[in-house]
PDB file of N, H, CA, C and O in Angstrom:
ATOM      1  N   MET A   1      16.426  19.880   1.411  1.00  0.00           N
ATOM      2  CA  MET A   1      16.962  18.655   1.910  1.00  0.00           C
ATOM      3  C   MET A   1      16.570  18.514   3.374  1.00  0.00           C
ATOM      4  O   MET A   1      16.479  19.504   4.100  1.00  0.00           O
ATOM      5  N   LEU A   2      16.343  17.292   3.797  1.00  0.00           N
ATOM      6  H   LEU A   2      16.418  16.487   3.208  1.00  0.00           H
ATOM      7  CA  LEU A   2      15.929  16.998   5.162  1.00  0.00           C
ATOM      8  C   LEU A   2      17.109  16.456   5.952  1.00  0.00           C
ATOM      9  O   LEU A   2      17.794  15.533   5.512  1.00  0.00           O
ATOM     10  N   GLN A   3      17.337  17.028   7.103  1.00  0.00           N
ATOM     11  H   GLN A   3      16.781  17.778   7.461  1.00  0.00           H
ATOM     12  CA  GLN A   3      18.380  16.526   7.983  1.00  0.00           C
ATOM     13  C   GLN A   3      17.884  15.253   8.660  1.00  0.00           C
ATOM     14  O   GLN A   3      16.718  15.175   9.048  1.00  0.00           O
ATOM     15  N   LEU A   4      18.735  14.277   8.804  1.00  0.00           N
ATOM     16  H   LEU A   4      19.682  14.341   8.489  1.00  0.00           H
ATOM     17  CA  LEU A   4      18.352  13.031   9.437  1.00  0.00           C
ATOM     18  C   LEU A   4      17.835  13.262  10.854  1.00  0.00           C
ATOM     19  O   LEU A   4      16.933  12.556  11.304  1.00  0.00           O
ATOM     20  N   GLU A   5      18.388  14.231  11.551  1.00  0.00           N
ATOM     21  H   GLU A   5      19.120  14.805  11.185  1.00  0.00           H
ATOM     22  CA  GLU A   5      17.950  14.519  12.914  1.00  0.00           C
ATOM     23  C   GLU A   5      16.505  15.008  12.953  1.00  0.00           C
ATOM     24  O   GLU A   5      15.836  14.874  13.978  1.00  0.00           O
ATOM     25  N   ASP A   6      16.016  15.573  11.847  1.00  0.00           N
ATOM     26  H   ASP A   6      16.560  15.682  11.014  1.00  0.00           H
ATOM     27  CA  ASP A   6      14.667  16.118  11.806  1.00  0.00           C
ATOM     28  C   ASP A   6      13.600  15.058  11.558  1.00  0.00           C
ATOM     29  O   ASP A   6      12.410  15.371  11.605  1.00  0.00           O
ATOM     30  N   ILE A   7      13.987  13.828  11.299  1.00  0.00           N
ATOM     31  H   ILE A   7      14.954  13.574  11.260  1.00  0.00           H
ATOM     32  CA  ILE A   7      13.030  12.793  10.949  1.00  0.00           C
ATOM     33  C   ILE A   7      12.044  12.514  12.089  1.00  0.00           C
ATOM     34  O   ILE A   7      10.935  12.046  11.834  1.00  0.00           O
ATOM     35  N   LYS A   8      12.422  12.789  13.322  1.00  0.00           N
ATOM     36  H   LYS A   8      13.323  13.169  13.529  1.00  0.00           H
ATOM     37  CA  LYS A   8      11.539  12.536  14.462  1.00  0.00           C
ATOM     38  C   LYS A   8      10.283  13.399  14.419  1.00  0.00           C
ATOM     39  O   LYS A   8       9.332  13.116  15.149  1.00  0.00           O
ATOM     40  N   GLN A   9      10.246  14.430  13.598  1.00  0.00           N
ATOM     41  H   GLN A   9      11.018  14.660  13.006  1.00  0.00           H
ATOM     42  CA  GLN A   9       9.072  15.283  13.470  1.00  0.00           C
ATOM     43  C   GLN A   9       7.925  14.587  12.760  1.00  0.00           C
ATOM     44  O   GLN A   9       6.767  14.976  12.916  1.00  0.00           O
ATOM     45  N   PHE A  10       8.239  13.564  11.985  1.00  0.00           N
ATOM     46  H   PHE A  10       9.180  13.248  11.859  1.00  0.00           H
ATOM     47  CA  PHE A  10       7.250  12.955  11.116  1.00  0.00           C
ATOM     48  C   PHE A  10       6.589  11.749  11.767  1.00  0.00           C
ATOM     49  O   PHE A  10       7.138  11.143  12.687  1.00  0.00           O
ATOM     50  N   ASN A  11       5.403  11.414  11.277  1.00  0.00           N
ATOM     51  H   ASN A  11       4.957  11.906  10.530  1.00  0.00           H
ATOM     52  CA  ASN A  11       4.669  10.246  11.737  1.00  0.00           C
ATOM     53  C   ASN A  11       5.470   9.002  11.395  1.00  0.00           C
ATOM     54  O   ASN A  11       5.826   8.792  10.235  1.00  0.00           O
ATOM     55  N   ARG A  12       5.751   8.191  12.373  1.00  0.00           N
ATOM     56  H   ARG A  12       5.462   8.362  13.315  1.00  0.00           H
ATOM     57  CA  ARG A  12       6.510   6.961  12.142  1.00  0.00           C
ATOM     58  C   ARG A  12       5.606   5.802  11.751  1.00  0.00           C
ATOM     59  O   ARG A  12       6.087   4.686  11.557  1.00  0.00           O
ATOM     60  N   GLY A  13       4.324   6.043  11.634  1.00  0.00           N
ATOM     61  H   GLY A  13       3.933   6.950  11.792  1.00  0.00           H
ATOM     62  CA  GLY A  13       3.415   5.000  11.208  1.00  0.00           C
ATOM     63  C   GLY A  13       2.606   4.424  12.353  1.00  0.00           C
ATOM     64  O   GLY A  13       2.822   4.736  13.524  1.00  0.00           O
ATOM     65  N   ASP A  14       1.682   3.585  11.978  1.00  0.00           N
ATOM     66  H   ASP A  14       1.506   3.332  11.026  1.00  0.00           H
ATOM     67  CA  ASP A  14       0.850   2.909  12.954  1.00  0.00           C
ATOM     68  C   ASP A  14       0.428   1.553  12.390  1.00  0.00           C
ATOM     69  O   ASP A  14       0.861   1.174  11.302  1.00  0.00           O
ATOM     70  N   ALA A  15      -0.407   0.830  13.116  1.00  0.00           N
ATOM     71  H   ALA A  15      -0.758   1.138  14.000  1.00  0.00           H
ATOM     72  CA  ALA A  15      -0.793  -0.530  12.724  1.00  0.00           C
ATOM     73  C   ALA A  15      -1.588  -0.570  11.421  1.00  0.00           C
ATOM     74  O   ALA A  15      -1.705  -1.636  10.817  1.00  0.00           O
ATOM     75  N   GLY A  16      -2.137   0.557  10.972  1.00  0.00           N
ATOM     76  H   GLY A  16      -2.042   1.423  11.463  1.00  0.00           H
ATOM     77  CA  GLY A  16      -2.881   0.586   9.728  1.00  0.00           C
ATOM     78  C   GLY A  16      -2.021   0.792   8.497  1.00  0.00           C
ATOM     79  O   GLY A  16      -2.526   0.735   7.376  1.00  0.00           O
ATOM     80  N   ASP A  17      -0.726   1.031   8.683  1.00  0.00           N
ATOM     81  H   ASP A  17      -0.315   1.078   9.594  1.00  0.00           H
ATOM     82  CA  ASP A  17       0.147   1.326   7.553  1.00  0.00           C
ATOM     83  C   ASP A  17       0.496   0.122   6.675  1.00  0.00           C
ATOM     84  O   ASP A  17       0.380   0.220   5.453  1.00  0.00           O
ATOM     85  N   PRO A  18       0.917  -1.006   7.246  1.00  0.00           N
ATOM     86  CA  PRO A  18       1.253  -2.117   6.351  1.00  0.00           C
ATOM     87  C   PRO A  18      -0.006  -2.686   5.698  1.00  0.00           C
ATOM     88  O   PRO A  18      -1.091  -2.647   6.278  1.00  0.00           O
ATOM     89  N   TYR A  19       0.151  -3.203   4.507  1.00  0.00           N
ATOM     90  H   TYR A  19       1.033  -3.234   4.036  1.00  0.00           H
ATOM     91  CA  TYR A  19      -0.997  -3.803   3.821  1.00  0.00           C
ATOM     92  C   TYR A  19      -1.158  -5.235   4.278  1.00  0.00           C
ATOM     93  O   TYR A  19      -0.144  -5.927   4.370  1.00  0.00           O
ATOM     94  N   PRO A  20      -2.343  -5.741   4.572  1.00  0.00           N
ATOM     95  CA  PRO A  20      -3.579  -4.984   4.645  1.00  0.00           C
ATOM     96  C   PRO A  20      -3.743  -4.180   5.928  1.00  0.00           C
ATOM     97  O   PRO A  20      -4.605  -3.302   5.976  1.00  0.00           O
ATOM     98  N   GLY A  21      -2.961  -4.435   6.964  1.00  0.00           N
ATOM     99  H   GLY A  21      -2.261  -5.147   6.926  1.00  0.00           H
ATOM    100  CA  GLY A  21      -3.009  -3.630   8.182  1.00  0.00           C
ATOM    101  C   GLY A  21      -4.351  -3.700   8.887  1.00  0.00           C
ATOM    102  O   GLY A  21      -5.226  -4.474   8.501  1.00  0.00           O
ATOM    103  N   THR A  22      -4.507  -2.895   9.915  1.00  0.00           N
ATOM    104  H   THR A  22      -3.795  -2.266  10.229  1.00  0.00           H
ATOM    105  CA  THR A  22      -5.752  -2.898  10.682  1.00  0.00           C
ATOM    106  C   THR A  22      -6.912  -2.315   9.897  1.00  0.00           C
ATOM    107  O   THR A  22      -8.070  -2.518  10.262  1.00  0.00           O
ATOM    108  N   SER A  23      -6.618  -1.591   8.821  1.00  0.00           N
ATOM    109  H   SER A  23      -5.677  -1.427   8.524  1.00  0.00           H
ATOM    110  CA  SER A  23      -7.682  -1.022   7.992  1.00  0.00           C
ATOM    111  C   SER A  23      -8.172  -2.002   6.932  1.00  0.00           C
ATOM    112  O   SER A  23      -9.096  -1.691   6.181  1.00  0.00           O
ATOM    113  N   ASN A  24      -7.553  -3.195   6.865  1.00  0.00           N
ATOM    114  H   ASN A  24      -6.802  -3.448   7.475  1.00  0.00           H
ATOM    115  CA  ASN A  24      -7.925  -4.226   5.895  1.00  0.00           C
ATOM    116  C   ASN A  24      -7.879  -3.712   4.459  1.00  0.00           C
ATOM    117  O   ASN A  24      -8.734  -4.049   3.641  1.00  0.00           O
ATOM    118  N   ASN A  25      -6.878  -2.899   4.165  1.00  0.00           N
ATOM    119  H   ASN A  25      -6.183  -2.625   4.830  1.00  0.00           H
ATOM    120  CA  ASN A  25      -6.688  -2.345   2.829  1.00  0.00           C
ATOM    121  C   ASN A  25      -5.987  -3.399   1.983  1.00  0.00           C
ATOM    122  O   ASN A  25      -4.791  -3.634   2.158  1.00  0.00           O
ATOM    123  N   THR A  26      -6.705  -4.029   1.079  1.00  0.00           N
ATOM    124  H   THR A  26      -7.676  -3.838   0.937  1.00  0.00           H
ATOM    125  CA  THR A  26      -6.160  -5.140   0.297  1.00  0.00           C
ATOM    126  C   THR A  26      -5.799  -4.746  -1.129  1.00  0.00           C
ATOM    127  O   THR A  26      -5.532  -5.618  -1.956  1.00  0.00           O
ATOM    128  N   ALA A  27      -5.785  -3.446  -1.434  1.00  0.00           N
ATOM    129  H   ALA A  27      -6.002  -2.738  -0.762  1.00  0.00           H
ATOM    130  CA  ALA A  27      -5.474  -3.015  -2.794  1.00  0.00           C
ATOM    131  C   ALA A  27      -4.661  -1.728  -2.787  1.00  0.00           C
ATOM    132  O   ALA A  27      -4.841  -0.865  -1.927  1.00  0.00           O
ATOM    133  N   PHE A  28      -3.773  -1.617  -3.753  1.00  0.00           N
ATOM    134  H   PHE A  28      -3.627  -2.318  -4.451  1.00  0.00           H
ATOM    135  CA  PHE A  28      -3.052  -0.379  -4.029  1.00  0.00           C
ATOM    136  C   PHE A  28      -3.266  -0.107  -5.508  1.00  0.00           C
ATOM    137  O   PHE A  28      -2.578  -0.662  -6.365  1.00  0.00           O
ATOM    138  N   ASP A  29      -4.243   0.765  -5.794  1.00  0.00           N
ATOM    139  H   ASP A  29      -4.802   1.216  -5.098  1.00  0.00           H
ATOM    140  CA  ASP A  29      -4.585   1.078  -7.182  1.00  0.00           C
ATOM    141  C   ASP A  29      -4.995   2.534  -7.285  1.00  0.00           C
ATOM    142  O   ASP A  29      -4.827   3.294  -6.332  1.00  0.00           O
ATOM    143  N   ASN A  30      -5.531   2.933  -8.429  1.00  0.00           N
ATOM    144  H   ASN A  30      -5.668   2.316  -9.204  1.00  0.00           H
ATOM    145  CA  ASN A  30      -5.917   4.337  -8.636  1.00  0.00           C
ATOM    146  C   ASN A  30      -7.023   4.802  -7.703  1.00  0.00           C
ATOM    147  O   ASN A  30      -7.198   6.006  -7.516  1.00  0.00           O
ATOM    148  N   GLY A  31      -7.777   3.875  -7.108  1.00  0.00           N
ATOM    149  H   GLY A  31      -7.635   2.897  -7.260  1.00  0.00           H
ATOM    150  CA  GLY A  31      -8.874   4.251  -6.219  1.00  0.00           C
ATOM    151  C   GLY A  31      -8.570   4.086  -4.743  1.00  0.00           C
ATOM    152  O   GLY A  31      -9.417   4.398  -3.906  1.00  0.00           O
ATOM    153  N   SER A  32      -7.392   3.607  -4.403  1.00  0.00           N
ATOM    154  H   SER A  32      -6.704   3.354  -5.083  1.00  0.00           H
ATOM    155  CA  SER A  32      -7.065   3.385  -2.997  1.00  0.00           C
ATOM    156  C   SER A  32      -6.462   4.640  -2.372  1.00  0.00           C
ATOM    157  O   SER A  32      -6.097   5.587  -3.070  1.00  0.00           O
ATOM    158  N   LYS A  33      -6.366   4.627  -1.050  1.00  0.00           N
ATOM    159  H   LYS A  33      -6.662   3.858  -0.483  1.00  0.00           H
ATOM    160  CA  LYS A  33      -5.705   5.715  -0.324  1.00  0.00           C
ATOM    161  C   LYS A  33      -4.633   5.096   0.534  1.00  0.00           C
ATOM    162  O   LYS A  33      -4.975   4.375   1.472  1.00  0.00           O
ATOM    163  N   PRO A  34      -3.358   5.324   0.281  1.00  0.00           N
ATOM    164  CA  PRO A  34      -2.831   6.135  -0.809  1.00  0.00           C
ATOM    165  C   PRO A  34      -3.121   5.495  -2.159  1.00  0.00           C
ATOM    166  O   PRO A  34      -3.428   4.305  -2.239  1.00  0.00           O
ATOM    167  N   ALA A  35      -3.023   6.281  -3.200  1.00  0.00           N
ATOM    168  H   ALA A  35      -2.774   7.247  -3.135  1.00  0.00           H
ATOM    169  CA  ALA A  35      -3.384   5.811  -4.539  1.00  0.00           C
ATOM    170  C   ALA A  35      -2.161   5.631  -5.427  1.00  0.00           C
ATOM    171  O   ALA A  35      -1.160   6.337  -5.303  1.00  0.00           O
ATOM    172  N   SER A  36      -2.278   4.671  -6.318  1.00  0.00           N
ATOM    173  H   SER A  36      -3.091   4.098  -6.419  1.00  0.00           H
ATOM    174  CA  SER A  36      -1.299   4.499  -7.386  1.00  0.00           C
ATOM    175  C   SER A  36      -1.639   5.507  -8.469  1.00  0.00           C
ATOM    176  O   SER A  36      -2.816   5.752  -8.733  1.00  0.00           O
ATOM    177  N   THR A  37      -0.664   6.077  -9.080  1.00  0.00           N
ATOM    178  H   THR A  37       0.292   5.878  -8.866  1.00  0.00           H
ATOM    179  CA  THR A  37      -0.934   7.054 -10.138  1.00  0.00           C
ATOM    180  C   THR A  37      -0.578   6.522 -11.511  1.00  0.00           C
ATOM    181  O   THR A  37      -0.624   7.255 -12.499  1.00  0.00           O
ATOM    182  N   GLY A  38      -0.228   5.261 -11.573  1.00  0.00           N
ATOM    183  H   GLY A  38      -0.192   4.666 -10.771  1.00  0.00           H
ATOM    184  CA  GLY A  38       0.187   4.675 -12.841  1.00  0.00           C
ATOM    185  C   GLY A  38      -0.813   3.664 -13.367  1.00  0.00           C
ATOM    186  O   GLY A  38      -1.989   3.688 -13.006  1.00  0.00           O
ATOM    187  N   LYS A  39      -0.341   2.790 -14.210  1.00  0.00           N
ATOM    188  H   LYS A  39       0.615   2.771 -14.503  1.00  0.00           H
ATOM    189  CA  LYS A  39      -1.175   1.779 -14.836  1.00  0.00           C
ATOM    190  C   LYS A  39      -0.995   0.416 -14.201  1.00  0.00           C
ATOM    191  O   LYS A  39      -1.407  -0.595 -14.770  1.00  0.00           O
ATOM    192  N   ILE A  40      -0.382   0.377 -13.026  1.00  0.00           N
ATOM    193  H   ILE A  40      -0.047   1.198 -12.564  1.00  0.00           H
ATOM    194  CA  ILE A  40      -0.179  -0.875 -12.305  1.00  0.00           C
ATOM    195  C   ILE A  40      -0.990  -0.846 -11.029  1.00  0.00           C
ATOM    196  O   ILE A  40      -1.006   0.155 -10.313  1.00  0.00           O
ATOM    197  N   ALA A  41      -1.668  -1.953 -10.747  1.00  0.00           N
ATOM    198  H   ALA A  41      -1.656  -2.766 -11.329  1.00  0.00           H
ATOM    199  CA  ALA A  41      -2.447  -2.094  -9.522  1.00  0.00           C
ATOM    200  C   ALA A  41      -1.979  -3.344  -8.786  1.00  0.00           C
ATOM    201  O   ALA A  41      -1.724  -4.374  -9.409  1.00  0.00           O
ATOM    202  N   ILE A  42      -1.868  -3.256  -7.487  1.00  0.00           N
ATOM    203  H   ILE A  42      -2.076  -2.419  -6.981  1.00  0.00           H
ATOM    204  CA  ILE A  42      -1.537  -4.408  -6.656  1.00  0.00           C
ATOM    205  C   ILE A  42      -2.813  -4.763  -5.902  1.00  0.00           C
ATOM    206  O   ILE A  42      -3.328  -3.963  -5.121  1.00  0.00           O
ATOM    207  N   CYS A  43      -3.317  -5.977  -6.145  1.00  0.00           N
ATOM    208  H   CYS A  43      -2.898  -6.627  -6.779  1.00  0.00           H
ATOM    209  CA  CYS A  43      -4.637  -6.376  -5.665  1.00  0.00           C
ATOM    210  C   CYS A  43      -4.565  -7.627  -4.798  1.00  0.00           C
ATOM    211  O   CYS A  43      -3.580  -8.365  -4.831  1.00  0.00           O
ATOM    212  N   ASN A  44      -5.609  -7.851  -4.033  1.00  0.00           N
ATOM    213  H   ASN A  44      -6.409  -7.251  -4.007  1.00  0.00           H
ATOM    214  CA  ASN A  44      -5.733  -9.055  -3.194  1.00  0.00           C
ATOM    215  C   ASN A  44      -4.524  -9.230  -2.279  1.00  0.00           C
ATOM    216  O   ASN A  44      -3.973 -10.325  -2.168  1.00  0.00           O
ATOM    217  N   ILE A  45      -4.122  -8.154  -1.632  1.00  0.00           N
ATOM    218  H   ILE A  45      -4.570  -7.264  -1.722  1.00  0.00           H
ATOM    219  CA  ILE A  45      -2.964  -8.204  -0.741  1.00  0.00           C
ATOM    220  C   ILE A  45      -3.329  -8.992   0.502  1.00  0.00           C
ATOM    221  O   ILE A  45      -4.338  -8.723   1.154  1.00  0.00           O
ATOM    222  N   SER A  46      -2.488  -9.972   0.821  1.00  0.00           N
ATOM    223  H   SER A  46      -1.668 -10.190   0.291  1.00  0.00           H
ATOM    224  CA  SER A  46      -2.708 -10.826   1.978  1.00  0.00           C
ATOM    225  C   SER A  46      -1.388 -11.020   2.702  1.00  0.00           C
ATOM    226  O   SER A  46      -0.347 -11.202   2.070  1.00  0.00           O
ATOM    227  N   LEU A  47      -1.430 -10.982   4.022  1.00  0.00           N
ATOM    228  H   LEU A  47      -2.276 -10.835   4.535  1.00  0.00           H
ATOM    229  CA  LEU A  47      -0.220 -11.121   4.812  1.00  0.00           C
ATOM    230  C   LEU A  47      -0.471 -12.135   5.919  1.00  0.00           C
ATOM    231  O   LEU A  47      -1.437 -12.012   6.672  1.00  0.00           O
ATOM    232  N   THR A  48       0.392 -13.128   6.017  1.00  0.00           N
ATOM    233  H   THR A  48       1.176 -13.228   5.405  1.00  0.00           H
ATOM    234  CA  THR A  48       0.352 -14.087   7.111  1.00  0.00           C
ATOM    235  C   THR A  48       1.708 -14.057   7.799  1.00  0.00           C
ATOM    236  O   THR A  48       2.610 -13.336   7.373  1.00  0.00           O
ATOM    237  N   ALA A  49       1.852 -14.831   8.853  1.00  0.00           N
ATOM    238  H   ALA A  49       1.120 -15.418   9.200  1.00  0.00           H
ATOM    239  CA  ALA A  49       3.135 -14.889   9.545  1.00  0.00           C
ATOM    240  C   ALA A  49       4.217 -15.489   8.654  1.00  0.00           C
ATOM    241  O   ALA A  49       5.400 -15.197   8.827  1.00  0.00           O
ATOM    242  N   ALA A  50       3.811 -16.327   7.699  1.00  0.00           N
ATOM    243  H   ALA A  50       2.850 -16.564   7.558  1.00  0.00           H
ATOM    244  CA  ALA A  50       4.779 -17.028   6.864  1.00  0.00           C
ATOM    245  C   ALA A  50       5.033 -16.367   5.513  1.00  0.00           C
ATOM    246  O   ALA A  50       6.111 -16.530   4.941  1.00  0.00           O
ATOM    247  N   ALA A  51       4.054 -15.622   4.994  1.00  0.00           N
ATOM    248  H   ALA A  51       3.178 -15.490   5.459  1.00  0.00           H
ATOM    249  CA  ALA A  51       4.208 -15.106   3.624  1.00  0.00           C
ATOM    250  C   ALA A  51       3.289 -13.925   3.357  1.00  0.00           C
ATOM    251  O   ALA A  51       2.302 -13.697   4.056  1.00  0.00           O
ATOM    252  N   ALA A  52       3.653 -13.188   2.321  1.00  0.00           N
ATOM    253  H   ALA A  52       4.455 -13.373   1.753  1.00  0.00           H
ATOM    254  CA  ALA A  52       2.793 -12.131   1.784  1.00  0.00           C
ATOM    255  C   ALA A  52       2.440 -12.540   0.360  1.00  0.00           C
ATOM    256  O   ALA A  52       3.272 -13.104  -0.351  1.00  0.00           O
ATOM    257  N   SER A  53       1.211 -12.258  -0.055  1.00  0.00           N
ATOM    258  H   SER A  53       0.535 -11.800   0.523  1.00  0.00           H
ATOM    259  CA  SER A  53       0.824 -12.565  -1.429  1.00  0.00           C
ATOM    260  C   SER A  53      -0.010 -11.423  -1.981  1.00  0.00           C
ATOM    261  O   SER A  53      -0.633 -10.670  -1.232  1.00  0.00           O
ATOM    262  N   PHE A  54      -0.014 -11.306  -3.307  1.00  0.00           N
ATOM    263  H   PHE A  54       0.492 -11.918  -3.916  1.00  0.00           H
ATOM    264  CA  PHE A  54      -0.775 -10.251  -3.981  1.00  0.00           C
ATOM    265  C   PHE A  54      -0.831 -10.573  -5.457  1.00  0.00           C
ATOM    266  O   PHE A  54      -0.044 -11.378  -5.956  1.00  0.00           O
ATOM    267  N   ASP A  55      -1.762  -9.945  -6.158  1.00  0.00           N
ATOM    268  H   ASP A  55      -2.401  -9.291  -5.753  1.00  0.00           H
ATOM    269  CA  ASP A  55      -1.883 -10.040  -7.607  1.00  0.00           C
ATOM    270  C   ASP A  55      -1.496  -8.696  -8.199  1.00  0.00           C
ATOM    271  O   ASP A  55      -1.812  -7.652  -7.628  1.00  0.00           O
ATOM    272  N   VAL A  56      -0.818  -8.712  -9.330  1.00  0.00           N
ATOM    273  H   VAL A  56      -0.562  -9.560  -9.794  1.00  0.00           H
ATOM    274  CA  VAL A  56      -0.435  -7.484 -10.018  1.00  0.00           C
ATOM    275  C   VAL A  56      -1.240  -7.394 -11.308  1.00  0.00           C
ATOM    276  O   VAL A  56      -1.216  -8.309 -12.130  1.00  0.00           O
ATOM    277  N   HIS A  57      -1.953  -6.279 -11.478  1.00  0.00           N
ATOM    278  H   HIS A  57      -1.972  -5.536 -10.809  1.00  0.00           H
ATOM    279  CA  HIS A  57      -2.718  -6.018 -12.697  1.00  0.00           C
ATOM    280  C   HIS A  57      -2.031  -4.875 -13.436  1.00  0.00           C
ATOM    281  O   HIS A  57      -1.782  -3.819 -12.854  1.00  0.00           O
ATOM    282  N   VAL A  58      -1.729  -5.077 -14.694  1.00  0.00           N
ATOM    283  H   VAL A  58      -1.931  -5.934 -15.167  1.00  0.00           H
ATOM    284  CA  VAL A  58      -1.060  -4.068 -15.506  1.00  0.00           C
ATOM    285  C   VAL A  58      -1.999  -3.623 -16.600  1.00  0.00           C
ATOM    286  O   VAL A  58      -2.579  -4.453 -17.300  1.00  0.00           O
ATOM    287  N   GLY A  59      -2.156  -2.323 -16.755  1.00  0.00           N
ATOM    288  H   GLY A  59      -1.685  -1.649 -16.187  1.00  0.00           H
ATOM    289  CA  GLY A  59      -2.991  -1.786 -17.833  1.00  0.00           C
ATOM    290  C   GLY A  59      -3.851  -0.639 -17.372  1.00  0.00           C
ATOM    291  O   GLY A  59      -3.550   0.517 -17.667  1.00  0.00           O
ATOM    292  N   ALA A  60      -4.915  -0.935 -16.653  1.00  0.00           N
ATOM    293  H   ALA A  60      -5.159  -1.875 -16.413  1.00  0.00           H
ATOM    294  CA  ALA A  60      -5.866   0.104 -16.277  1.00  0.00           C
ATOM    295  C   ALA A  60      -5.528   0.784 -14.949  1.00  0.00           C
ATOM    296  O   ALA A  60      -6.049   1.863 -14.664  1.00  0.00           O
ATOM    297  N   GLY A  61      -4.672   0.177 -14.140  1.00  0.00           N
ATOM    298  H   GLY A  61      -4.249  -0.699 -14.372  1.00  0.00           H
ATOM    299  CA  GLY A  61      -4.354   0.765 -12.838  1.00  0.00           C
ATOM    300  C   GLY A  61      -5.429   0.563 -11.816  1.00  0.00           C
ATOM    301  O   GLY A  61      -5.476   1.281 -10.817  1.00  0.00           O
ATOM    302  N   SER A  62      -6.316  -0.419 -12.042  1.00  0.00           N
ATOM    303  H   SER A  62      -6.278  -1.002 -12.854  1.00  0.00           H
ATOM    304  CA  SER A  62      -7.441  -0.657 -11.144  1.00  0.00           C
ATOM    305  C   SER A  62      -7.560  -2.142 -10.833  1.00  0.00           C
ATOM    306  O   SER A  62      -7.268  -2.991 -11.675  1.00  0.00           O
ATOM    307  N   CYS A  63      -7.994  -2.444  -9.613  1.00  0.00           N
ATOM    308  H   CYS A  63      -8.231  -1.754  -8.929  1.00  0.00           H
ATOM    309  CA  CYS A  63      -8.262  -3.836  -9.227  1.00  0.00           C
ATOM    310  C   CYS A  63      -9.647  -4.256  -9.681  1.00  0.00           C
ATOM    311  O   CYS A  63      -9.950  -5.449  -9.710  1.00  0.00           O
ATOM    312  N   ARG A  64     -10.486  -3.308 -10.032  1.00  0.00           N
ATOM    313  H   ARG A  64     -10.241  -2.339 -10.009  1.00  0.00           H
ATOM    314  CA  ARG A  64     -11.830  -3.620 -10.499  1.00  0.00           C
ATOM    315  C   ARG A  64     -11.764  -3.970 -11.984  1.00  0.00           C
ATOM    316  O   ARG A  64     -11.072  -3.303 -12.754  1.00  0.00           O
ATOM    317  N   ASN A  65     -12.464  -4.984 -12.370  1.00  0.00           N
ATOM    318  H   ASN A  65     -13.026  -5.526 -11.745  1.00  0.00           H
ATOM    319  CA  ASN A  65     -12.448  -5.412 -13.796  1.00  0.00           C
ATOM    320  C   ASN A  65     -13.220  -4.491 -14.666  1.00  0.00           C
ATOM    321  O   ASN A  65     -13.303  -4.708 -15.875  1.00  0.00           O
TER     322      ASN A  65
END
């Protein structure tokens, strides 16, 4: 178990963490980093000041057809 006080030891993130972030990562699937390990893929991730949008693919776990 992790003590709440110990959380400061861990990386709190950076600008590349949110999707698509500074790394322009627009997919969360079996081939992305981090990777999905299931049969669901989240593709075409887009973020604006007003909204976030994405497509969900169920079956192969990949954004590639």
